[in-house]
MARPALO-991176 format. One record per residue (C-alpha): residue in one letter; x, y, z. Coordinates in pm, 1 decimal. Layout:
<site res="a" xx="X" yy="Y" zz="Z"/>
...
This chain:
<site res="m" xx="0.0" yy="0.0" zz="0.0"/>
<site res="k" xx="108.0" yy="348.5" zz="-68.2"/>
<site res="n" xx="173.7" yy="576.8" zz="220.8"/>
<site res="c" xx="-92.8" yy="844.9" zz="240.7"/>
<site res="e" xx="3.2" yy="1175.0" zz="399.4"/>
<site res="y" xx="-275.6" yy="1385.1" zz="547.8"/>
<site res="q" xx="-216.5" yy="1756.9" zz="593.1"/>
<site res="q" xx="-451.6" yy="1999.8" zz="764.0"/>
<site res="i" xx="-572.6" yy="2268.7" zz="525.4"/>
<site res="d" xx="-579.5" yy="2624.8" zz="653.6"/>
<site res="p" xx="-941.7" yy="2743.2" zz="644.2"/>
<site res="r" xx="-825.6" yy="3093.8" zz="541.3"/>
<site res="a" xx="-685.5" yy="2946.1" zz="220.3"/>
<site res="l" xx="-1025.5" yy="2818.8" zz="109.9"/>
<site res="s" xx="-1193.2" yy="2995.9" zz="-180.7"/>
<site res="v" xx="-1523.1" yy="3170.8" zz="-132.4"/>
<site res="s" xx="-1809.4" yy="2932.1" zz="-187.6"/>
<site res="p" xx="-2120.1" yy="3035.4" zz="-384.0"/>
<site res="m" xx="-2319.3" yy="3041.3" zz="-61.0"/>
<site res="s" xx="-2072.6" yy="3283.3" zz="94.7"/>
<site res="a" xx="-2094.9" yy="3510.5" zz="-207.4"/>
<site res="q" xx="-2473.0" yy="3502.9" zz="-182.4"/>
<site res="n" xx="-2461.7" yy="3592.0" zz="185.5"/>
<site res="r" xx="-2224.0" yy="3874.6" zz="109.1"/>
<site res="a" xx="-2458.7" yy="4010.4" zz="-157.0"/>
<site res="e" xx="-2752.5" yy="3990.4" zz="82.2"/>
<site res="m" xx="-2563.7" yy="4174.6" zz="353.2"/>
<site res="k" xx="-2457.3" yy="4443.3" zz="108.4"/>
<site res="a" xx="-2817.7" yy="4482.6" zz="-3.6"/>
<site res="q" xx="-2931.8" yy="4504.0" zz="356.5"/>
<site res="r" xx="-2660.0" yy="4755.1" zz="435.4"/>
<site res="s" xx="-2768.0" yy="4982.1" zz="149.9"/>
<site res="r" xx="-3136.2" yy="4986.7" zz="249.4"/>
<site res="r" xx="-3269.7" yy="5316.8" zz="372.3"/>
<site res="k" xx="-3528.8" yy="5374.3" zz="640.2"/>
<site res="w" xx="-3795.1" yy="5498.8" zz="400.7"/>
<site res="e" xx="-3796.5" yy="5152.4" zz="239.4"/>
<site res="v" xx="-3909.9" yy="4992.5" zz="566.5"/>
<site res="f" xx="-4125.8" yy="5283.7" zz="687.3"/>
<site res="p" xx="-4428.1" yy="5141.6" zz="876.3"/>
<site res="g" xx="-4673.5" yy="5417.6" zz="780.4"/>
<site res="k" xx="-4903.3" yy="5428.1" zz="477.7"/>
<site res="n" xx="-4697.7" yy="5677.5" zz="279.2"/>
<site res="r" xx="-4524.3" yy="5675.4" zz="-55.7"/>
<site res="f" xx="-4172.5" yy="5805.9" zz="-111.5"/>
<site res="f" xx="-4003.3" yy="5937.9" zz="-424.4"/>
<site res="c" xx="-3656.1" yy="6065.0" zz="-516.1"/>
<site res="d" xx="-3482.1" yy="5830.4" zz="-270.4"/>
<site res="g" xx="-3699.2" yy="5939.8" zz="22.6"/>
<site res="r" xx="-3677.5" yy="6314.5" zz="-36.0"/>
<site res="i" xx="-4047.3" yy="6343.1" zz="-127.8"/>
<site res="i" xx="-4321.8" yy="6202.5" zz="93.5"/>
<site res="v" xx="-4691.7" yy="6190.8" zz="4.9"/>
<site res="a" xx="-4995.7" yy="6006.8" zz="131.0"/>
<site res="r" xx="-5099.1" yy="5685.1" zz="-33.2"/>
<site res="q" xx="-5439.6" yy="5834.8" zz="-122.7"/>
<site res="s" xx="-5296.2" yy="6123.5" zz="-325.7"/>
<site res="g" xx="-5507.1" yy="6084.6" zz="-638.8"/>
<site res="v" xx="-5683.4" yy="6419.4" zz="-588.4"/>
<site res="l" xx="-5355.9" yy="6614.7" zz="-596.8"/>
<site res="p" xx="-5321.9" yy="6593.7" zz="-979.4"/>
<site res="l" xx="-5682.2" yy="6715.3" zz="-1006.8"/>
<site res="t" xx="-5606.9" yy="7018.3" zz="-789.0"/>
<site res="l" xx="-5294.0" yy="7100.7" zz="-985.1"/>
<site res="g" xx="-5474.8" yy="7044.5" zz="-1315.3"/>
<site res="l" xx="-5759.7" yy="7282.6" zz="-1229.1"/>
<site res="i" xx="-5513.7" yy="7556.8" zz="-1138.3"/>
<site res="v" xx="-5303.2" yy="7508.3" zz="-1452.1"/>
<site res="v" xx="-5601.5" yy="7485.5" zz="-1690.6"/>
<site res="t" xx="-5778.3" yy="7790.1" zz="-1547.3"/>
<site res="c" xx="-5464.4" yy="8003.4" zz="-1552.4"/>
<site res="g" xx="-5373.9" yy="7876.3" zz="-1899.5"/>
<site res="l" xx="-5709.6" yy="7985.1" zz="-2040.6"/>
<site res="f" xx="-5673.7" yy="8320.3" zz="-1867.3"/>
<site res="f" xx="-5325.9" yy="8390.3" zz="-2007.3"/>
<site res="a" xx="-5422.4" yy="8269.7" zz="-2354.2"/>
<site res="f" xx="-5757.2" yy="8441.1" zz="-2412.9"/>
<site res="d" xx="-5803.2" yy="8722.8" zz="-2159.7"/>
<site res="c" xx="-5458.6" yy="8869.5" zz="-2100.7"/>
<site res="p" xx="-5394.8" yy="8985.2" zz="-2463.7"/>
<site res="f" xx="-5713.4" yy="9192.2" zz="-2469.9"/>
<site res="l" xx="-5662.2" yy="9331.0" zz="-2117.3"/>
<site res="v" xx="-5298.4" yy="9422.6" zz="-2190.0"/>
<site res="e" xx="-5405.1" yy="9607.8" zz="-2503.2"/>
<site res="h" xx="-5691.3" yy="9799.2" zz="-2340.7"/>
<site res="l" xx="-5590.0" yy="9826.7" zz="-1973.5"/>
<site res="t" xx="-5232.6" yy="9763.2" zz="-1848.6"/>
<site res="v" xx="-4936.8" yy="9530.7" zz="-1900.0"/>
<site res="f" xx="-4918.8" yy="9448.7" zz="-1529.3"/>
<site res="i" xx="-5217.9" yy="9214.5" zz="-1542.8"/>
<site res="p" xx="-5022.4" yy="8908.0" zz="-1671.2"/>
<site res="v" xx="-4734.2" yy="8993.1" zz="-1435.8"/>
<site res="i" xx="-4960.7" yy="8993.0" zz="-1131.0"/>
<site res="g" xx="-5135.2" yy="8678.2" zz="-1249.4"/>
<site res="g" xx="-4803.6" yy="8500.7" zz="-1312.4"/>
<site res="v" xx="-4669.0" yy="8585.7" zz="-966.5"/>
<site res="l" xx="-4985.9" yy="8461.8" zz="-795.8"/>
<site res="f" xx="-4985.6" yy="8146.6" zz="-1008.6"/>
<site res="l" xx="-4624.3" yy="8058.8" zz="-925.0"/>
<site res="f" xx="-4676.5" yy="8131.7" zz="-556.5"/>
<site res="a" xx="-4986.3" yy="7910.2" zz="-541.4"/>
<site res="v" xx="-4824.2" yy="7618.3" zz="-726.8"/>
<site res="i" xx="-4503.2" yy="7631.4" zz="-521.7"/>
<site res="s" xx="-4699.9" yy="7644.8" zz="-195.9"/>
<site res="l" xx="-4912.6" yy="7350.0" zz="-308.2"/>
<site res="l" xx="-4608.2" yy="7138.0" zz="-390.0"/>
<site res="r" xx="-4434.2" yy="7230.6" zz="-65.0"/>
<site res="t" xx="-4745.5" yy="7131.2" zz="129.1"/>
<site res="s" xx="-4779.8" yy="6801.5" zz="-53.7"/>
<site res="f" xx="-4414.7" yy="6690.6" zz="-50.0"/>
<site res="t" xx="-4309.6" yy="6802.1" zz="300.0"/>
<site res="d" xx="-4307.6" yy="6583.5" zz="608.6"/>
<site res="p" xx="-4602.0" yy="6719.6" zz="812.2"/>
<site res="g" xx="-4435.1" yy="6635.0" zz="1142.7"/>
<site res="i" xx="-4452.8" yy="6255.6" zz="1166.2"/>
<site res="l" xx="-4329.7" yy="6114.9" zz="1495.6"/>
<site res="p" xx="-4124.6" yy="5792.7" zz="1482.8"/>
<site res="r" xx="-4276.7" yy="5491.0" zz="1648.6"/>
<site res="a" xx="-4137.8" yy="5359.8" zz="1973.2"/>
<site res="t" xx="-3869.0" yy="5093.3" zz="1957.1"/>
<site res="p" xx="-3936.2" yy="4757.7" zz="2129.4"/>
<site res="e" xx="-3718.6" yy="4866.5" zz="2422.7"/>
<site res="e" xx="-3904.3" yy="5198.4" zz="2459.1"/>
<site res="a" xx="-4242.6" yy="5025.6" zz="2429.2"/>
<site res="a" xx="-4145.6" yy="4774.4" zz="2698.7"/>
<site res="d" xx="-4031.5" yy="5057.4" zz="2926.6"/>
<site res="i" xx="-4361.7" yy="5241.2" zz="2876.6"/>
<site res="e" xx="-4556.3" yy="4923.6" zz="2952.6"/>
<site res="k" xx="-4362.1" yy="4884.6" zz="3277.3"/>
<site res="q" xx="-4444.6" yy="5243.5" zz="3373.3"/>
<site res="i" xx="-4812.8" yy="5181.9" zz="3299.9"/>
<site res="d" xx="-4817.2" yy="4860.7" zz="3503.9"/>
<site res="t" xx="-4646.4" yy="5021.3" zz="3802.9"/>
<site res="s" xx="-4885.4" yy="5317.3" zz="3797.2"/>
<site res="g" xx="-5194.9" yy="5092.2" zz="3799.0"/>
<site res="s" xx="-5408.6" yy="5024.4" zz="4103.9"/>
<site res="s" xx="-5445.6" yy="4698.6" zz="4293.6"/>
<site res="t" xx="-5794.5" yy="4636.0" zz="4151.6"/>
<site res="y" xx="-5880.1" yy="4421.5" zz="3852.3"/>
<site res="r" xx="-5930.2" yy="4722.9" zz="3628.5"/>
<site res="p" xx="-5662.5" yy="4780.7" zz="3363.5"/>
<site res="p" xx="-5424.0" yy="5066.7" zz="3439.6"/>
<site res="p" xx="-5512.5" yy="5400.9" zz="3278.4"/>
<site res="r" xx="-5330.1" yy="5481.3" zz="2957.3"/>
<site res="t" xx="-5333.4" yy="5857.3" zz="2999.3"/>
<site res="k" xx="-5098.5" yy="6110.3" zz="3150.7"/>
<site res="e" xx="-5166.3" yy="6456.9" zz="3281.0"/>
<site res="i" xx="-4927.3" yy="6748.3" zz="3242.3"/>
<site res="l" xx="-4951.9" yy="7119.8" zz="3313.9"/>
<site res="i" xx="-4933.4" yy="7374.6" zz="3030.9"/>
<site res="n" xx="-4977.4" yy="7736.8" zz="3137.8"/>
<site res="q" xx="-5133.8" yy="7620.7" zz="3464.2"/>
<site res="q" xx="-5385.9" yy="7402.6" zz="3281.7"/>
<site res="v" xx="-5413.7" yy="7025.1" zz="3292.4"/>
<site res="v" xx="-5365.0" yy="6860.2" zz="2952.7"/>
<site res="k" xx="-5415.3" yy="6487.0" zz="2904.6"/>
<site res="l" xx="-5175.2" yy="6282.9" zz="2695.9"/>
<site res="k" xx="-5333.8" yy="5979.4" zz="2532.5"/>
<site res="y" xx="-5159.2" yy="5651.9" zz="2458.3"/>
<site res="c" xx="-5131.2" yy="5546.4" zz="2093.1"/>
<site res="f" xx="-5171.2" yy="5169.6" zz="2057.6"/>
<site res="t" xx="-5027.2" yy="5177.0" zz="1704.7"/>
<site res="c" xx="-4712.5" yy="5380.0" zz="1773.2"/>
<site res="k" xx="-4674.3" yy="5237.4" zz="2127.5"/>
<site res="m" xx="-4616.2" yy="5572.9" zz="2295.8"/>
<site res="f" xx="-4787.8" yy="5859.7" zz="2474.7"/>
<site res="r" xx="-4871.5" yy="6125.7" zz="2219.3"/>
<site res="p" xx="-4726.4" yy="6471.8" zz="2288.0"/>
<site res="p" xx="-4964.8" yy="6767.3" zz="2325.7"/>
<site res="r" xx="-5165.0" yy="6856.8" zz="2011.9"/>
<site res="t" xx="-5056.7" yy="6531.3" zz="1845.1"/>
<site res="s" xx="-5308.4" yy="6300.3" zz="1681.8"/>
<site res="h" xx="-5291.8" yy="5974.3" zz="1487.2"/>
<site res="c" xx="-5403.0" yy="5998.6" zz="1124.0"/>
<site res="s" xx="-5597.3" yy="5687.8" zz="1025.5"/>
<site res="l" xx="-5535.6" yy="5741.7" zz="652.3"/>
<site res="c" xx="-5156.8" yy="5775.5" zz="678.8"/>
<site res="d" xx="-5126.2" yy="5556.2" zz="992.1"/>
<site res="n" xx="-4887.9" yy="5802.3" zz="1159.0"/>
<site res="c" xx="-4884.4" yy="6022.8" zz="1465.9"/>
<site res="v" xx="-4848.6" yy="6381.8" zz="1341.0"/>
<site res="e" xx="-4727.2" yy="6659.7" zz="1566.4"/>
<site res="r" xx="-4969.2" yy="6954.4" zz="1591.7"/>
<site res="f" xx="-5210.2" yy="6766.2" zz="1368.0"/>
<site res="d" xx="-5452.2" yy="6997.4" zz="1187.2"/>
<site res="h" xx="-5630.5" yy="6769.0" zz="939.4"/>
<site res="h" xx="-5572.0" yy="6533.0" zz="648.6"/>
<site res="c" xx="-5632.4" yy="6725.6" zz="326.7"/>
<site res="p" xx="-5707.2" yy="6509.0" zz="20.6"/>
<site res="w" xx="-5673.6" yy="6812.2" zz="-210.4"/>
<site res="v" xx="-5303.0" yy="6840.5" zz="-131.9"/>
<site res="g" xx="-5251.3" yy="6465.0" zz="-83.0"/>
<site res="n" xx="-5091.1" yy="6489.7" zz="259.6"/>
<site res="c" xx="-5154.1" yy="6553.7" zz="626.5"/>
<site res="v" xx="-5132.8" yy="6912.8" zz="746.3"/>
<site res="g" xx="-4930.1" yy="6942.5" zz="1062.8"/>
<site res="k" xx="-4656.8" yy="7133.4" zz="1237.8"/>
<site res="r" xx="-4400.1" yy="7130.3" zz="957.3"/>
<site res="n" xx="-4619.6" yy="7212.9" zz="654.7"/>
<site res="y" xx="-4906.6" yy="7419.7" zz="795.4"/>
<site res="r" xx="-4740.8" yy="7746.5" zz="693.0"/>
<site res="f" xx="-4718.6" yy="7623.2" zz="333.4"/>
<site res="f" xx="-5082.8" yy="7513.5" zz="341.8"/>
<site res="y" xx="-5194.2" yy="7852.1" zz="471.8"/>
<site res="s" xx="-4991.2" yy="8037.7" zz="208.7"/>
<site res="f" xx="-5141.2" yy="7808.1" zz="-57.0"/>
<site res="i" xx="-5504.1" yy="7880.5" zz="28.4"/>
<site res="i" xx="-5435.3" yy="8254.2" zz="70.5"/>
<site res="s" xx="-5251.7" yy="8282.5" zz="-262.1"/>
<site res="l" xx="-5517.3" yy="8069.1" zz="-432.5"/>
<site res="s" xx="-5787.0" yy="8300.0" zz="-295.6"/>
<site res="f" xx="-5611.2" yy="8605.3" zz="-440.3"/>
<site res="l" xx="-5547.8" yy="8425.0" zz="-769.4"/>
<site res="t" xx="-5910.0" yy="8313.7" zz="-805.3"/>
<site res="s" xx="-6043.7" yy="8658.2" zz="-716.5"/>
<site res="f" xx="-5800.9" yy="8825.0" zz="-956.7"/>
<site res="i" xx="-5893.8" yy="8597.1" zz="-1248.0"/>
<site res="f" xx="-6264.9" yy="8634.6" zz="-1170.5"/>
<site res="g" xx="-6240.9" yy="9013.8" zz="-1176.6"/>
<site res="c" xx="-6036.8" yy="9016.5" zz="-1497.2"/>
<site res="v" xx="-6278.3" yy="8780.0" zz="-1672.2"/>
<site res="v" xx="-6578.5" yy="8993.0" zz="-1571.8"/>
<site res="t" xx="-6398.6" yy="9302.6" zz="-1700.5"/>
<site res="h" xx="-6314.9" yy="9129.1" zz="-2027.1"/>
<site res="i" xx="-6674.5" yy="9017.1" zz="-2079.1"/>
<site res="t" xx="-6802.8" yy="9364.2" zz="-1995.8"/>
<site res="l" xx="-6568.8" yy="9544.9" zz="-2235.5"/>
<site res="r" xx="-6602.7" yy="9290.3" zz="-2510.1"/>
<site res="s" xx="-6894.2" yy="9056.3" zz="-2548.0"/>
<site res="q" xx="-6724.8" yy="8717.6" zz="-2588.6"/>
<site res="e" xx="-6846.0" yy="8366.8" zz="-2536.8"/>
<site res="g" xx="-6656.4" yy="8044.8" zz="-2507.1"/>
<site res="k" xx="-6332.8" yy="8025.8" zz="-2311.2"/>
<site res="s" xx="-6396.4" yy="8329.2" zz="-2089.1"/>
<site res="l" xx="-6732.7" yy="8191.8" zz="-1982.2"/>
<site res="i" xx="-6564.4" yy="7865.1" zz="-1880.1"/>
<site res="q" xx="-6319.9" yy="8056.7" zz="-1661.0"/>
<site res="l" xx="-6605.4" yy="8261.0" zz="-1518.3"/>
<site res="v" xx="-6798.9" yy="7950.0" zz="-1414.2"/>
<site res="i" xx="-6492.2" yy="7782.2" zz="-1260.4"/>
<site res="c" xx="-6391.8" yy="8092.3" zz="-1066.3"/>
<site res="f" xx="-6747.5" yy="8165.0" zz="-952.3"/>
<site res="f" xx="-6792.3" yy="7823.7" zz="-790.4"/>
<site res="s" xx="-6437.4" yy="7814.2" zz="-653.8"/>
<site res="i" xx="-6406.6" yy="8158.8" zz="-508.1"/>
<site res="w" xx="-6666.2" yy="8115.1" zz="-235.5"/>
<site res="s" xx="-6528.8" yy="7789.3" zz="-100.8"/>
<site res="i" xx="-6169.2" yy="7909.7" zz="-116.6"/>
<site res="l" xx="-6248.4" yy="8242.5" zz="47.3"/>
<site res="g" xx="-6446.0" yy="8066.9" zz="320.2"/>
<site res="l" xx="-6160.6" yy="7822.7" zz="384.2"/>
<site res="s" xx="-5908.9" yy="8107.9" zz="396.7"/>
<site res="g" xx="-6121.1" yy="8300.3" zz="644.2"/>
<site res="f" xx="-6163.5" yy="7995.4" zz="867.9"/>
<site res="h" xx="-5789.5" yy="7923.9" zz="881.3"/>
<site res="t" xx="-5715.0" yy="8291.0" zz="940.9"/>
<site res="y" xx="-5933.4" yy="8267.6" zz="1250.8"/>
<site res="l" xx="-5746.8" yy="7952.8" zz="1359.2"/>
<site res="v" xx="-5407.4" yy="8117.4" zz="1310.4"/>
<site res="a" xx="-5513.4" yy="8425.9" zz="1505.5"/>
<site res="s" xx="-5637.6" yy="8204.2" zz="1791.1"/>
<site res="n" xx="-5348.1" yy="7953.5" zz="1772.7"/>
<site res="l" xx="-5589.2" yy="7664.3" zz="1722.8"/>
<site res="t" xx="-5598.7" yy="7365.7" zz="1490.1"/>
<site res="t" xx="-5887.0" yy="7230.2" zz="1286.2"/>
<site res="n" xx="-5883.5" yy="6913.9" zz="1496.7"/>
<site res="e" xx="-5913.4" yy="7113.1" zz="1820.6"/>
<site res="d" xx="-6186.1" yy="7335.9" zz="1679.5"/>
<site res="i" xx="-6397.4" yy="7042.1" zz="1556.4"/>
<site res="k" xx="-6363.5" yy="6853.5" zz="1885.4"/>
<site res="g" xx="-6425.2" yy="7170.4" zz="2085.1"/>
<site res="s" xx="-6127.1" yy="7106.5" zz="2309.3"/>
<site res="w" xx="-6102.1" yy="7466.7" zz="2424.9"/>
<site res="s" xx="-6454.3" yy="7590.0" zz="2355.4"/>
<site res="s" xx="-6647.8" yy="7807.2" zz="2598.2"/>
<site res="k" xx="-6869.9" yy="7511.8" zz="2690.8"/>
<site res="r" xx="-6579.9" yy="7314.2" zz="2833.0"/>
<site res="c" xx="-6354.0" yy="7593.4" zz="2953.2"/>
<site res="t" xx="-6408.9" yy="7912.7" zz="3141.0"/>
<site res="e" xx="-6251.1" yy="8243.2" zz="3052.8"/>
<site res="e" xx="-5971.7" yy="8184.5" zz="3301.7"/>
<site res="s" xx="-5893.7" yy="7841.1" zz="3154.9"/>
<site res="g" xx="-5919.1" yy="7888.8" zz="2780.1"/>
<site res="n" xx="-5674.8" yy="7778.8" zz="2513.0"/>
<site res="p" xx="-5345.0" yy="7706.3" zz="2692.5"/>
<site res="y" xx="-5148.0" yy="7748.4" zz="2368.4"/>
<site res="s" xx="-5273.4" yy="8098.7" zz="2290.7"/>
<site res="y" xx="-5056.5" yy="8401.0" zz="2371.2"/>
<site res="n" xx="-5365.2" yy="8624.6" zz="2400.1"/>
<site res="n" xx="-5226.1" yy="8836.9" zz="2118.2"/>
<site res="i" xx="-5324.7" yy="8802.7" zz="1753.1"/>
<site res="i" xx="-4990.1" yy="8918.4" zz="1614.3"/>
<site res="t" xx="-4794.1" yy="8688.9" zz="1844.7"/>
<site res="n" xx="-5012.4" yy="8391.4" zz="1756.8"/>
<site res="c" xx="-4968.2" yy="8457.7" zz="1384.5"/>
<site res="c" xx="-4591.0" yy="8493.8" zz="1417.1"/>
<site res="v" xx="-4556.5" yy="8175.3" zz="1622.6"/>
<site res="t" xx="-4773.6" yy="7971.9" zz="1384.6"/>
<site res="l" xx="-4647.2" yy="8101.7" zz="1050.2"/>
<site res="c" xx="-4305.2" yy="8257.2" zz="1107.7"/>
<site res="g" xx="-4146.5" yy="8031.1" zz="1367.6"/>
<site res="p" xx="-3836.1" yy="7823.1" zz="1293.9"/>
<site res="m" xx="-3890.8" yy="7512.1" zz="1084.7"/>
<site res="p" xx="-3845.8" yy="7206.6" zz="1310.4"/>
<site res="p" xx="-3635.7" yy="6925.0" zz="1163.8"/>
<site res="s" xx="-3790.7" yy="6602.4" zz="1043.6"/>
<site res="l" xx="-3778.8" yy="6329.4" zz="1308.1"/>
<site res="i" xx="-3825.5" yy="6017.0" zz="1096.2"/>
<site res="d" xx="-3481.2" yy="6030.5" zz="923.5"/>
<site res="r" xx="-3624.8" yy="5870.4" zz="611.1"/>
<site res="r" xx="-3293.4" yy="5880.4" zz="419.0"/>
<site res="g" xx="-3088.6" yy="5718.3" zz="694.7"/>
<site res="f" xx="-2959.0" yy="5364.2" zz="662.0"/>
<site res="v" xx="-3117.5" yy="5069.6" zz="839.6"/>
<site res="p" xx="-2875.6" yy="4936.5" zz="1106.0"/>
<site res="l" xx="-2757.3" yy="4578.5" zz="1067.4"/>
<site res="v" xx="-2879.2" yy="4316.1" zz="1312.1"/>
<site res="e" xx="-2589.5" yy="4211.7" zz="1533.3"/>
<site res="a" xx="-2526.2" yy="3838.6" zz="1556.1"/>
<site res="s" xx="-2540.7" yy="3662.5" zz="1891.4"/>
<site res="p" xx="-2210.3" yy="3551.0" zz="2053.7"/>
<site res="a" xx="-2307.4" yy="3183.5" zz="2021.4"/>
<site res="a" xx="-2371.4" yy="3211.5" zz="1650.5"/>
<site res="s" xx="-2070.2" yy="3429.8" zz="1575.0"/>
<site res="a" xx="-1830.9" yy="3141.5" zz="1650.0"/>
<site res="t" xx="-1979.2" yy="2917.8" zz="1383.2"/>
<site res="e" xx="-2111.1" yy="3157.4" zz="1119.3"/>
<site res="i" xx="-1899.6" yy="3317.7" zz="852.4"/>
<site res="e" xx="-1814.7" yy="3679.6" zz="916.0"/>
<site res="l" xx="-1836.6" yy="3896.5" zz="607.5"/>
<site res="s" xx="-1682.4" yy="4239.3" zz="587.6"/>
<site res="c" xx="-1689.4" yy="4429.8" zz="256.4"/>
<site res="d" xx="-1487.3" yy="4220.8" zz="9.5"/>
<site res="v" xx="-1284.4" yy="4008.2" zz="252.3"/>
<site res="v" xx="-1410.3" yy="3675.5" zz="380.8"/>
<site res="r" xx="-1282.9" yy="3600.1" zz="728.9"/>
<site res="l" xx="-1327.9" yy="3260.3" zz="883.9"/>
<site res="p" xx="-1296.5" yy="3209.1" zz="1259.3"/>
<site res="p" xx="-999.6" yy="2999.1" zz="1375.0"/>
<site res="p" xx="-1071.1" yy="2628.1" zz="1422.3"/>
<site res="p" xx="-1157.3" yy="2526.4" zz="1778.5"/>
<site res="p" xx="-881.5" yy="2354.7" zz="1980.4"/>
<site res="p" xx="-895.8" yy="1973.3" zz="1976.9"/>
<site res="p" xx="-1053.5" yy="1810.1" zz="2282.0"/>
<site res="p" xx="-814.9" yy="1657.4" zz="2538.9"/>
<site res="p" xx="-749.8" yy="1283.5" zz="2485.3"/>
<site res="p" xx="-941.9" yy="1049.4" zz="2715.2"/>
<site res="p" xx="-741.1" yy="886.2" zz="2996.8"/>
<site res="q" xx="-594.3" yy="551.2" zz="2890.4"/>
<site res="v" xx="-659.4" yy="252.6" zz="3115.5"/>
<site res="e" xx="-401.8" yy="-27.8" zz="3098.6"/>
<site res="w" xx="-570.0" yy="-366.3" zz="3093.9"/>
<site res="p" xx="-367.8" yy="-684.2" zz="3155.5"/>
<site res="t" xx="-277.4" yy="-869.9" zz="2840.0"/>
<site res="c" xx="-206.9" yy="-1241.8" zz="2786.6"/>
<site res="s" xx="171.1" yy="-1204.8" zz="2816.2"/>
<site res="t" xx="152.6" yy="-1021.3" zz="3144.6"/>
<site res="s" xx="-89.7" yy="-1282.3" zz="3284.1"/>
<site res="i" xx="143.6" yy="-1572.3" zz="3190.4"/>
<site res="c" xx="444.8" yy="-1397.4" zz="3343.8"/>
<site res="f" xx="248.0" yy="-1332.2" zz="3660.0"/>
<site res="f" xx="143.5" yy="-1698.7" zz="3678.8"/>
<site res="i" xx="499.6" yy="-1831.0" zz="3624.9"/>
<site res="s" xx="656.8" yy="-1586.9" zz="3871.1"/>
<site res="n" xx="419.6" yy="-1700.4" zz="4145.5"/>
<site res="l" xx="405.2" yy="-2073.4" zz="4065.5"/>
<site res="l" xx="781.9" yy="-2137.6" zz="4023.3"/>
<site res="p" xx="881.9" yy="-2059.7" zz="4386.9"/>
<site res="l" xx="600.2" yy="-2281.6" zz="4509.2"/>
<site res="c" xx="725.3" yy="-2577.4" zz="4299.5"/>
<site res="m" xx="1081.8" yy="-2530.8" zz="4414.4"/>
<site res="k" xx="969.6" yy="-2529.2" zz="4774.7"/>
<site res="t" xx="778.1" yy="-2852.3" zz="4720.1"/>
<site res="n" xx="1076.2" yy="-3026.0" zz="4561.3"/>
<site res="g" xx="1304.3" yy="-2921.3" zz="4843.1"/>
<site res="s" xx="1071.2" yy="-3057.0" zz="5104.8"/>
<site res="a" xx="1057.1" yy="-3391.9" zz="4923.9"/>
<site res="q" xx="1430.9" yy="-3423.5" zz="4918.0"/>
<site res="v" xx="1457.9" yy="-3358.1" zz="5291.3"/>
<site res="f" xx="1204.8" yy="-3620.5" zz="5361.6"/>
C-alpha cells in the first residue's frame, strides 16, 4: 500500500463558496437599504426618500390640473385683450400669484407634516412597565393617559396603541396615513398629505394665494366680458372661478381665525377649548392672548427638523455571541473565517492486563512454590 500523507488545510486558504458570495450580496443589499424603504406608515416616497406623500394622493393631480387649466385659459384668451386695453401688469400679477400658489401646493404636498417615529421595542417595553407600576391593585386595567400642566392648565396625553407611545400635546394619529403627526390639523385630500406642524405654513400660504389668484382671475374675466362681449373660453373661466371663489375664500377666512387664535382644525372640531368646556380663566393654553404673536408663532417660527430620518440607513442586526463562532463573518470584500476550535483533550488511557503479562504473573508465582515442594521432598 502506498503511504498516504494527510495535511490539515488552513481554512483561510479556502476559496469563497457560492453560498458565501450570496450571503455577502444579501448583507450588502441590507446595508444599502434606507429607512424609508421599511417605513411602517401608509406613505409613498419618491426621489430616494426626499419626497413624501400620502398613499391616497389621487386628488392632488386634479387640484394642480384645475389651477393650470384655469390660468392657462386666462393667459391665452383674456390677457392679450386686457394688456391692449388696460395695463401690461395684469399678466405679471397673475403670473406671480400662479407661481406662488403652485409652489406652496407642492411644498405642502411633498413636506413631512411632522410625523413622529414609532417607539422601539425597548421603549415600548419601558412604557408598559411604567403603565403597570402606575396601575391600582384592583382588577381594572391601568389608565393609559398622563396629565401634564401647560400654562397652569391640565392637559391629558393619550396613549397610541399603534405607535406604542404617549402622544405629545396637540398630536393626533391619522388613520389614513397611519402616523402620529405633531400639531395635527387635518388630512387634506386636495393636497394629498396631512397638514401638521411642519407644513401648515405652506398650506396657509397656498389657500391665501389661491384665494387672491381666483379673485383676480374672476375680476379680470368679468372686465373682459363687460368690455367685449365674448363667449366660449372666458365663460368657462367665469364658471370655474365663480364656484371656486366662495369655497376658497371661506376656507381662507376659517384658517385665518385659527391662526389668530393659535388653534388647529382638529381642536376646533372637537371643541377642546370651547367656551362650553372651559371658562374664561382656563381657555386655550397654547394661545398668547395676542393676535400678532399667535400669527408669528404659527407662521413665522423656525422650521423644526424632520424626526423620521427617512434617508438614513437601516442598522444591521448584530449576531449573537453563540452564533458568531460558527457563522462566517463577512466584511466588505474580505471573507474572514474564525480559527478552528482547539482539539478536545485525549481520554485517559486505562491499561488492561494482556495475555503475556498474565502468563508472566502466573509463572513468577508458581515457580517458587514448585521449588519449595521439591526441596521438602528431598529432605524427607
